[in-house]
N, C-alpha and C positions, 0 to 999 in steps of 0.2 A: 033395749032390748028388740024393741021392735025391730032398730037397719039391722039386726045380727041373725034374724029370719026375716028380712026382707032380701040379707046378701044372698043368702041358704036354696029360697025357692030359689032367685033367681042364676042361683047354680044348677041346683033340680032344675033350670026348664031350659036350660042350652045339653048340659050331660045328656038332658032325652033327644033333643031335636037331632045332635047331632050321633045318637046311635039312632037314630031310625034314619037319618039319611043315610048311615054307615049299611046298610042289612037292604040294600037291594041288592034282586038277587044277579045273579053273571050276565052277562050271555050269552045265551048258548055256545058250545062250542061245532069248528062243519067237519061236515062230517068230512072222515079223512081218506085220505086219497091214498094211492094204489101205492103209492112207495108208503108210505108208512101203515099199513097192512100189512105187510115182510116180504115174503119173495114169494111166486107166485111157477106158478112148472110151464117150465121154454114147447112149446110144438112150432117144431116144422114144416113152413110148406111149398103146401105138394108139386106148387110150379116152379121157382128160384133157388125155395129148400131156405130163404131166410129164417133164423130166426127171430118169435116174435111170443109174448105173454101168451097165452092161450087164454085168457078173458081181456082179449083182444084181435086174436085169431077169427073168421069166422068161417060156418061152415059151409062141406057144400060135398057133390060127389064126385068119392075119392078123396074123400081128407078137410083140414084144414087150411086155408088161403093170410094171406097180407093182406089183399084188399081183390076188392070189386073184379078189376077190368084183371086177376091171375088166375082168379076161380071162374070165369068169363073164359077164358085163356086157354084152360089147363079143360075146362069140360068141352070146352070145342073140339081139342086134338080123342079128345078121346068123349064119341058119340054115346052114351047106352047103351046099352047095348040087348 
């Protein structure tokens, strides 16, 4: 009888240890990338006309631009009046 109680106690201990190890929280998932967030509205660069997502466009005088160089070139050609 003592042998059966010992076996049951050992099995219970193994079950508890394995269960505690399995309850570790999974690592947090990384934030979604822009591609995973869904489609974004597209805008055109005021200088060259290239289309790009609105989140990547740079605002400037006269519209949005695909980069600093095009924003500077546009603002040089169209001075504030």
